[in-house]
C-alpha positions as CSV (number, residue, x, y, z in Angstrom):
1,M,0.0,0.0,0.0
2,L,2.8,2.4,0.9
3,K,4.6,1.6,-2.3
4,E,1.5,2.2,-4.4
5,S,0.9,5.6,-2.6
6,A,4.5,6.6,-3.3
7,V,4.2,5.7,-7.0
8,K,1.0,7.8,-7.2
9,F,2.7,10.8,-5.5
10,F,6.0,10.8,-7.3
11,T,4.6,11.1,-10.9
12,L,6.7,12.0,-13.9
13,K,4.9,15.3,-14.1
14,K,5.8,16.2,-10.6
15,A,9.4,15.1,-11.2
16,A,9.5,17.5,-14.2
17,V,8.2,20.3,-12.0
18,L,10.8,19.6,-9.5
19,L,13.5,19.4,-12.2
20,F,12.6,22.8,-13.5
21,A,12.4,24.3,-10.0
22,I,15.9,23.1,-9.2
23,Y,17.2,24.3,-12.5
24,F,15.7,27.8,-11.9
25,V,17.2,28.0,-8.5
26,V,20.6,26.8,-9.7
27,G,20.5,29.3,-12.6
28,A,19.6,32.2,-10.3
29,L,22.5,31.3,-8.0
30,I,25.3,30.9,-10.6
31,V,24.3,33.7,-13.0
32,K,26.9,36.0,-11.3
33,D,29.8,33.6,-12.1
34,Y,30.0,34.2,-15.8
35,G,32.1,36.8,-17.6
36,V,31.3,39.2,-20.4
37,S,31.3,38.7,-24.1
38,Y,32.5,41.6,-26.3
39,D,29.2,41.7,-28.1
40,E,27.3,42.7,-25.0
41,E,28.3,46.4,-25.1
42,V,27.2,46.8,-28.7
43,E,24.0,44.9,-28.1
44,R,23.2,47.3,-25.2
45,K,23.8,50.3,-27.4
46,S,21.4,48.9,-30.0
47,S,18.7,48.2,-27.5
48,L,19.2,51.7,-26.0
49,S,18.9,53.1,-29.5
50,N,15.6,51.3,-30.0
51,Y,14.2,52.1,-26.6
52,V,15.1,55.8,-26.7
53,Y,13.5,56.1,-30.2
54,V,10.2,55.0,-28.7
55,M,10.5,56.7,-25.3
56,K,12.5,59.8,-26.3
57,E,9.8,62.4,-25.5
58,A,9.0,61.1,-22.1
59,M,12.7,60.6,-21.2
60,A,13.8,64.0,-22.5
61,S,11.3,65.7,-20.1
62,S,12.3,63.5,-17.1
63,E,13.2,65.2,-13.8
64,K,16.2,62.9,-13.6
65,E,19.4,64.1,-15.2
66,S,20.6,60.6,-15.5
67,V,17.6,59.8,-17.7
68,R,18.0,62.9,-19.9
69,R,21.7,62.1,-20.3
70,V,20.9,58.7,-21.8
71,V,18.8,60.5,-24.5
72,E,21.7,62.8,-25.3
73,Q,24.3,60.1,-25.5
74,T,22.3,57.4,-27.4
75,P,22.7,57.3,-31.2
76,D,19.6,57.9,-33.3
77,L,18.1,54.7,-34.3
78,M,17.6,55.6,-38.0
79,S,21.2,56.4,-38.4
80,W,22.7,53.8,-36.1
81,R,24.9,51.3,-37.9
82,D,23.0,48.3,-36.3
83,R,19.5,49.6,-36.9
84,F,18.6,46.4,-38.8
85,Y,19.1,44.4,-35.6
86,G,15.9,43.9,-33.7
87,T,16.2,44.2,-29.9
88,A,12.6,43.9,-28.7
89,L,13.6,41.3,-26.1
90,Q,16.6,43.3,-24.9
91,C,14.5,46.4,-24.5
92,V,12.9,44.6,-21.5
93,T,16.2,44.9,-19.7
94,V,16.5,48.6,-20.8
95,A,13.1,49.2,-19.2
96,V,14.5,47.8,-16.0
97,E,17.3,50.3,-16.2
98,H,14.7,53.1,-16.9
99,L,12.8,52.1,-13.7
100,R,16.1,52.6,-11.9
101,N,16.6,55.9,-13.6
102,F,19.6,54.6,-15.5
103,E,21.6,54.7,-12.3
104,M,22.5,51.1,-12.2
105,T,26.2,50.1,-12.1
106,S,27.7,48.3,-15.1
107,R,27.8,45.1,-13.0
108,E,24.1,45.4,-12.2
109,I,23.2,46.1,-15.8
110,L,25.1,43.0,-17.0
111,L,23.7,40.7,-14.3
112,T,20.2,41.9,-15.2
113,R,20.8,41.1,-18.9
114,H,22.4,37.8,-18.0
115,F,19.5,36.7,-15.8
116,F,17.0,37.8,-18.5
117,T,18.8,35.7,-21.1
118,F,18.7,32.7,-18.8
119,L,15.0,33.4,-18.2
120,N,14.2,33.2,-21.9
121,Y,16.1,29.9,-22.0
122,F,14.3,28.6,-19.0
123,V,10.9,29.3,-20.5
124,A,12.0,27.6,-23.7
125,G,12.8,24.5,-21.8
126,I,9.3,24.5,-20.3
127,C,7.8,24.9,-23.8
128,F,9.9,22.0,-25.1
129,Y,8.7,19.8,-22.2
130,L,5.1,20.8,-23.1
131,I,5.7,19.9,-26.7
132,L,6.9,16.5,-25.7
133,R,4.0,16.0,-23.3
134,R,1.5,16.5,-26.1
135,R,3.4,14.2,-28.4
136,F,4.4,11.4,-26.0
137,G,1.9,11.8,-23.2
138,S,2.7,10.8,-19.6
139,T,5.7,8.6,-20.5
140,A,9.2,9.2,-19.4
141,I,10.2,10.8,-22.7
142,P,9.2,14.3,-21.8
143,F,11.2,14.2,-18.6
144,F,14.3,12.8,-20.3
145,G,13.8,15.4,-23.1
146,A,13.8,18.1,-20.5
147,L,17.1,16.7,-19.2
148,F,18.5,16.7,-22.8
149,F,17.6,20.4,-23.0
150,I,19.0,21.4,-19.6
151,L,22.1,19.3,-19.7
152,N,23.4,20.4,-23.1
153,P,26.7,21.8,-21.7
154,R,27.6,24.4,-24.3
155,L,24.2,26.1,-24.2
156,F,24.0,25.7,-20.5
157,G,26.9,28.1,-20.2
158,E,25.9,30.4,-23.0
159,S,22.4,30.7,-21.7
160,F,23.7,33.2,-19.2
161,Y,25.4,35.8,-21.4
162,N,24.7,35.2,-25.1
163,I,22.1,37.9,-25.4
164,K,21.4,37.4,-29.1
165,D,21.7,33.8,-30.1
166,I,20.2,32.2,-27.0
167,P,17.0,34.3,-27.0
168,Y,16.6,33.4,-30.7
169,Y,17.2,29.8,-30.0
170,S,14.7,30.0,-27.1
171,W,12.0,31.6,-29.1
172,N,12.2,28.9,-31.7
173,F,10.9,26.5,-29.0
174,I,8.3,29.0,-27.8
175,A,7.1,29.7,-31.3
176,S,7.1,26.1,-32.3
177,Y,4.9,25.2,-29.4
178,F,2.2,27.7,-30.4
179,I,2.6,26.9,-34.1
180,L,1.9,23.3,-33.5
181,R,-1.0,24.0,-31.3
182,W,-2.3,26.3,-34.1
183,L,-1.7,23.5,-36.7
184,E,-3.4,20.8,-34.7
185,P,-6.6,19.7,-36.4
186,K,-9.8,20.7,-34.6
187,D,-11.8,17.9,-33.0
188,D,-14.0,17.4,-30.0
189,N,-11.1,16.9,-27.6
190,K,-9.0,19.9,-28.7
191,K,-9.5,23.6,-28.7
192,N,-10.0,25.5,-31.9
193,S,-6.7,26.2,-33.5
194,G,-7.8,29.8,-33.8
195,T,-7.2,30.2,-30.1
196,F,-3.5,29.9,-30.8
197,L,-3.4,32.2,-33.8
198,I,-2.4,35.3,-31.8
199,P,0.3,33.6,-29.6
200,A,1.7,31.8,-32.6
201,A,1.9,35.1,-34.6
202,A,3.4,37.0,-31.7
203,S,6.0,34.4,-30.9
204,I,7.1,34.2,-34.5
205,A,7.3,38.0,-34.6
206,V,9.6,38.0,-31.5
207,A,11.8,35.3,-33.1
208,T,12.0,37.2,-36.3
209,N,12.8,40.5,-34.6
210,T,15.6,38.8,-32.7
211,R,17.0,37.2,-35.9
212,I,15.4,37.8,-39.3
213,L,15.8,34.0,-40.0
214,G,12.8,33.6,-37.7
215,I,10.8,34.2,-40.8
216,S,11.6,30.5,-41.7
217,L,9.2,29.5,-38.9
218,L,6.4,31.5,-40.5
219,L,7.2,30.0,-43.9
220,L,7.1,26.5,-42.6
221,A,3.9,27.1,-40.6
222,F,2.3,28.6,-43.8
223,L,3.3,25.5,-45.9
224,F,2.0,23.0,-43.3
225,S,-1.3,24.9,-43.0
226,V,-1.8,25.0,-46.8
227,V,-1.0,21.3,-47.2
228,Q,-3.5,20.5,-44.3
229,G,-6.2,22.6,-46.1
230,I,-5.6,20.8,-49.4
231,K,-5.7,17.4,-47.8
232,Q,-9.1,18.4,-46.2
233,K,-10.3,19.2,-49.8
234,K,-11.1,22.8,-49.0
235,G,-9.8,24.1,-52.3
236,F,-6.8,26.3,-52.7
237,S,-8.5,29.6,-51.9
238,L,-9.9,28.2,-48.6
239,A,-6.7,26.4,-47.8
240,V,-4.6,29.6,-47.9
241,R,-7.1,31.7,-45.9
242,K,-6.0,30.4,-42.5
243,P,-2.2,30.7,-43.1
244,L,-2.6,34.2,-44.6
245,L,-4.2,35.3,-41.4
246,L,-1.1,34.0,-39.6
247,V,1.1,35.9,-42.0
248,A,-0.9,39.1,-41.5
249,A,-1.0,38.9,-37.8
250,T,2.8,38.1,-37.6
251,F,3.6,41.1,-39.8
252,V,1.5,43.4,-37.6
253,F,3.2,42.1,-34.4
254,Y,6.7,42.3,-36.0
255,V,6.1,46.0,-37.0
256,I,4.8,46.9,-33.6
257,I,7.9,45.6,-31.8
258,T,10.4,46.8,-34.5
259,P,10.6,50.6,-34.4
260,F,13.0,50.7,-37.4
261,T,10.1,49.6,-39.6
262,W,7.6,52.3,-38.4
263,D,8.4,54.9,-41.1
264,N,7.8,52.4,-43.9
265,P,6.9,48.9,-42.6
266,L,7.0,46.9,-45.8
267,K,10.1,48.5,-47.3
268,N,12.1,48.5,-44.1
269,T,11.2,44.9,-43.4
270,I,12.4,43.9,-46.9
271,D,15.5,46.0,-46.5
272,T,16.3,44.2,-43.2
273,F,15.9,40.8,-44.9
274,F,18.2,41.6,-47.8
275,H,20.7,43.3,-45.5
276,F,21.3,40.1,-43.7
277,M,21.2,38.0,-46.8
278,S,24.1,40.0,-48.1
279,F,25.8,40.6,-44.8
280,Q,29.3,41.8,-45.3
281,P,30.6,43.9,-42.3
282,W,32.4,41.0,-40.4
283,T,35.8,40.6,-42.2
284,S,37.9,38.9,-39.4
285,K,39.0,35.3,-39.5
286,H,38.3,32.5,-37.1
287,F,39.9,29.1,-36.3
288,Y,38.3,26.0,-37.8
289,L,39.8,22.6,-38.5
290,G,43.3,23.9,-37.8
291,Q,43.0,26.8,-40.3
292,M,42.0,30.5,-40.1
293,I,39.0,31.0,-42.2
294,S,36.6,33.8,-43.1
295,S,32.8,34.0,-42.5
296,D,32.3,32.3,-45.9
297,V,32.4,28.9,-44.3
298,P,32.5,25.5,-46.1
299,W,29.4,23.4,-46.4
300,H,30.4,21.0,-43.7
301,Y,31.0,23.8,-41.1
302,I,27.7,23.3,-39.2
303,P,27.6,19.5,-39.3
304,V,31.2,19.3,-38.0
305,W,30.6,21.8,-35.2
306,M,27.5,19.9,-34.1
307,G,29.3,16.6,-34.4
308,V,32.0,17.7,-31.9
309,T,30.0,19.8,-29.5
310,V,26.7,18.0,-29.0
311,P,26.7,15.1,-26.5
312,V,27.2,11.8,-28.3
313,L,24.0,10.2,-26.9
314,Y,22.0,13.1,-28.4
315,I,23.6,12.5,-31.8
316,I,22.9,8.8,-31.7
317,M,19.3,9.4,-30.7
318,F,18.9,12.0,-33.4
319,F,19.9,9.6,-36.1
320,T,17.7,6.9,-34.6
321,G,14.7,9.3,-34.6
322,T,15.4,10.4,-38.2
323,A,15.8,6.8,-39.4
324,A,12.5,5.8,-37.7
325,T,10.7,8.7,-39.4
326,V,12.1,7.9,-42.8
327,K,11.3,4.3,-42.4
328,A,7.7,5.2,-41.5
329,A,7.4,7.5,-44.5
330,V,8.8,4.8,-46.9
331,K,6.2,2.4,-45.6
332,R,3.6,5.1,-45.9
333,S,2.6,4.8,-42.3
334,K,0.7,7.7,-40.8
335,L,3.2,10.2,-39.4
336,H,2.6,12.4,-36.4
337,L,2.3,16.1,-37.2
338,Y,5.0,17.0,-34.6
339,D,7.5,14.5,-36.1
340,V,7.1,15.8,-39.6
341,Y,7.2,19.5,-38.4
342,F,10.5,19.1,-36.6
343,I,12.1,16.9,-39.2
344,A,11.2,19.5,-41.8
345,L,12.3,22.4,-39.6
346,F,15.7,20.8,-39.1
347,F,16.6,20.0,-42.7
348,F,14.9,23.1,-44.1
349,T,17.0,25.2,-41.8
350,L,20.3,23.3,-42.2
351,F,20.1,23.2,-46.0
352,G,19.0,26.9,-45.9
353,Y,22.2,27.8,-44.2
354,I,24.3,25.7,-46.6
355,L,22.6,26.5,-49.9
356,L,22.2,30.2,-49.2
357,N,25.8,30.4,-47.9
358,I,24.7,32.3,-44.8
359,K,27.7,33.8,-43.1
360,I,28.7,32.2,-39.8
361,Y,31.6,32.9,-37.5
362,E,32.9,32.3,-34.0
363,G,31.7,28.7,-33.5
364,W,28.3,27.8,-34.7
365,R,26.3,30.1,-32.4
366,H,24.4,31.6,-35.4
367,A,22.9,28.2,-36.1
368,Y,22.0,27.2,-32.5
369,C,18.3,27.3,-33.7
370,L,19.0,23.9,-35.3
371,L,19.1,22.4,-31.8
372,C,15.4,23.1,-31.4
373,P,14.3,20.4,-33.9
374,F,17.4,18.4,-33.2
375,L,16.5,17.8,-29.6
376,Y,13.0,16.9,-30.5
377,I,14.2,14.3,-33.0
378,A,16.6,13.0,-30.4
379,A,13.7,12.6,-28.0
380,L,11.8,10.8,-30.7
381,G,14.8,8.5,-31.2
382,L,14.7,7.8,-27.4
383,D,11.1,6.9,-27.7
384,K,11.6,4.6,-30.7
385,T,14.5,2.9,-29.1
386,S,12.5,2.3,-25.9
387,E,9.6,1.0,-27.9
388,F,11.9,-1.4,-29.8
389,L,13.5,-2.7,-26.6
390,R,10.1,-3.2,-24.8
391,E,9.6,-6.2,-27.1
392,K,12.9,-7.7,-26.1
393,R,14.1,-9.0,-22.8
394,K,13.8,-6.8,-19.8
395,V,17.6,-6.7,-19.4
396,F,17.8,-4.8,-22.7
397,K,15.1,-2.3,-21.6
398,Y,16.6,-1.6,-18.2
399,G,20.1,-1.7,-19.6
400,F,19.2,1.1,-22.1
401,T,17.5,3.1,-19.3
402,G,20.6,2.7,-17.2
403,I,22.9,3.9,-20.0
404,V,20.8,7.0,-20.6
405,A,20.7,7.8,-16.9
406,A,24.4,7.3,-16.6
407,C,25.0,9.7,-19.5
408,M,22.8,12.3,-17.8
409,V,24.8,11.9,-14.6
410,C,28.1,12.3,-16.5
411,L,26.8,15.5,-18.0
412,V,25.8,16.9,-14.6
413,V,29.2,16.0,-13.2
414,W,31.0,17.6,-16.2
415,I,28.9,20.8,-16.0
416,A,29.6,21.1,-12.3
417,A,33.4,20.3,-12.6
418,N,33.9,22.8,-15.4
419,H,31.8,25.7,-14.1
420,P,31.8,28.4,-15.4
421,F,33.4,27.3,-18.6
422,Q,30.6,25.0,-19.9
423,F,30.5,27.0,-23.2
424,A,33.8,25.3,-24.1
425,Y,32.3,21.8,-24.1
426,F,33.4,19.3,-26.7
427,N,32.0,15.8,-26.6
428,A,33.9,12.5,-26.2
429,V,35.0,12.6,-29.8
430,G,35.6,16.4,-30.2
431,S,37.6,16.8,-27.0
432,R,40.4,14.5,-28.4
433,F,41.5,17.1,-31.0
434,A,39.5,20.3,-30.3
435,E,42.4,22.4,-28.8
436,K,44.5,22.3,-32.0
437,N,41.5,22.6,-34.4
438,F,38.8,24.9,-33.1
439,T,38.2,28.2,-31.4
440,L,37.6,27.5,-27.7
441,D,36.6,30.8,-26.1
442,Y,35.9,33.1,-29.0
443,W,34.1,35.7,-26.9
444,E,36.9,35.8,-24.2
445,V,34.3,35.2,-21.5
446,S,36.9,33.5,-19.3
447,N,39.0,36.6,-19.1
448,T,37.2,37.6,-16.0
449,V,38.5,34.6,-14.3
450,L,42.1,35.4,-15.4
451,I,41.8,39.0,-14.1
452,R,40.5,37.8,-10.8
453,Y,43.3,35.3,-10.5
454,A,45.9,38.1,-11.0
455,L,44.1,40.3,-8.4
456,A,44.2,37.5,-5.9
457,N,47.8,36.7,-6.4
458,D,49.4,40.1,-6.9
459,D,49.3,42.5,-4.0
460,R,50.1,45.7,-6.0
461,D,47.4,48.4,-5.7
462,V,46.8,48.6,-9.4
463,L,47.4,46.0,-12.1
464,T,47.5,46.8,-15.8
465,F,46.2,44.4,-18.4
466,S,46.3,44.1,-22.1
467,Q,44.3,42.0,-24.5
468,K,43.8,41.8,-28.3
469,H,40.2,42.9,-28.4
470,F,38.0,45.0,-26.1
471,P,38.6,45.4,-22.4
472,K,35.9,43.7,-20.4
473,D,35.9,44.4,-16.7
474,E,32.4,45.8,-16.4
475,I,31.1,42.8,-14.5
476,L,33.8,43.1,-11.8
477,T,32.8,44.4,-8.4
478,E,33.6,48.1,-7.7
479,E,36.4,47.1,-5.4
480,E,38.0,44.9,-8.1
481,K,37.6,47.7,-10.7
482,K,39.7,50.1,-8.6
483,R,42.7,47.8,-9.0
484,V,42.3,47.2,-12.8
485,A,43.7,49.4,-15.6
486,W,44.4,48.8,-19.2
487,A,47.6,49.4,-21.2
488,N,49.2,48.5,-24.5
489,Y,50.9,45.2,-25.1
490,G,54.5,45.3,-23.8
491,E,53.6,47.9,-21.2
492,A,51.0,46.0,-19.3
493,D,51.7,43.9,-16.2
494,Y,49.6,41.1,-17.6
495,Y,48.5,39.9,-21.1
496,L,45.2,38.0,-21.6
497,Q,45.5,35.5,-24.4
498,D,42.3,34.3,-26.1
499,T,41.9,31.2,-28.4
500,R,40.4,32.8,-31.5
501,M,43.7,32.7,-33.3
502,S,45.6,29.7,-34.7
503,Y,46.8,27.2,-32.1
504,K,50.5,27.8,-32.9
505,D,50.1,31.5,-32.2
506,R,48.7,31.2,-28.7
507,S,51.6,30.2,-26.5
508,R,54.6,32.5,-27.1
509,H,54.7,36.2,-26.1
510,D,58.1,38.0,-25.9
511,G,58.7,39.6,-22.5
512,Y,55.8,37.6,-20.9
513,E,55.6,34.2,-19.1
514,E,52.6,32.1,-18.5
515,V,51.3,32.1,-14.9
516,Y,47.8,30.7,-15.2
517,A,45.4,29.1,-17.7
518,A,41.6,28.5,-17.7
519,T,41.2,24.9,-18.7
520,V,38.5,22.5,-19.8
521,D,39.3,18.8,-20.2
522,G,43.0,19.8,-20.2
523,M,42.6,22.3,-23.0
524,K,43.7,25.9,-22.4
525,I,40.7,28.1,-23.3
526,S,42.5,31.3,-22.3
527,T,45.9,32.1,-20.7
528,L,47.2,34.7,-18.4
529,F,50.8,35.9,-19.1
530,K,52.7,38.0,-16.7
531,K,55.4,40.5,-17.7
532,I,58.9,39.3,-16.9
533,E,60.6,41.8,-14.6
């Protein structure tokens, strides 16, 4: 009786609630541990430019000088170099600054933005779980799928500071949830899909505002809806009526949250799309397969990066899920809407990146959106494998469950052991040759740890530092900042070496000696050099 009561109480649904509760608490506690990427300053300027464009009149007449000063110092949106970049989500964090009269310290601003980035990621995880619940019901698959999402090491780390790619990745999950609810056929047991028209349109608009590639979600939803209408023998005109409503609603929401489009909504939206299709400004090189390459990456760039940075179990389950879906299609078995949607989303997006030669640099962060359908297909593979083993001996079933659980435990241990450098994760295959072939910490996030090491081990009142790119000490405490200054290479007390350059150029610096290195799996992701006296 006691055992039966315990089983009824500890349901998988309650276990998932507990999992997300623990994850939220952990995230809130460790958000302060991460450094700063050099994109964050520019992103804040862009979000300020958008925010001031909307709130300029109210801010200019504010009684607070600190508020008026922001208006004076913020570039005009219509002439700002990054006016094509949507910042609707980031403007939420600017609103928090406004509530504080723009008197927050740089550390407070960054921690607010980091927590907000994590919050988007957290909500995306819940949406992914809800997607899996609707597809697989009250089985263990939604719970393990949630674990797949949370315990993806590289994104676990970046979810605290990657203010652009992580929100876009997150809103792919959120938008997909509402799109699928909108696409679900109406019957007596389900709500009218019209109920989800507005949230689907709004979430697609947010994704598109964050990255213009979000329009691919709208295109896919449109195609699926048209095919559904034709299958229901509605005729073409009736079949396109429902998706056209989604397009119109999405465009309205997109314009509302994108101030740059207000002067001429259609023209400026089209200009934004073509601006990114022919994106040229980034001309630097980055390290890939032992070579320095440009943003015109080879066709295999994304598959290789995924192959070395996604946990091996996820990859195996992804191929299993894909194979099972293809097999069902060949046999002309009835395919589930969700399965077809995510298979189409993955390959539609992947081939879009490759065939359109979309520029990518600094790892594969610009293509993180691929992990949305990837994780779903991996969960599908997990389900198909479990289903296959249920017909075999129990030892196979329980053995497979044990292997999956052991992999999850290993990921937890790895994430804890390598905190706060989870963003430098390479899987069991990739870690064998990553250091000499890939960029490790392209955003120099670990530099904060190097600076703090120097401050803790050098008792001079002020220490001077040099690094190749932009100084990033804004997230340090006020006491720490007082002891930090920046100088030219050769004059500084310390040099911070990143891993964006070729492996052979990372270790030697005349006049300096290595004193500390931030490491992951024995790889140096950044190095601190001290000037030789």
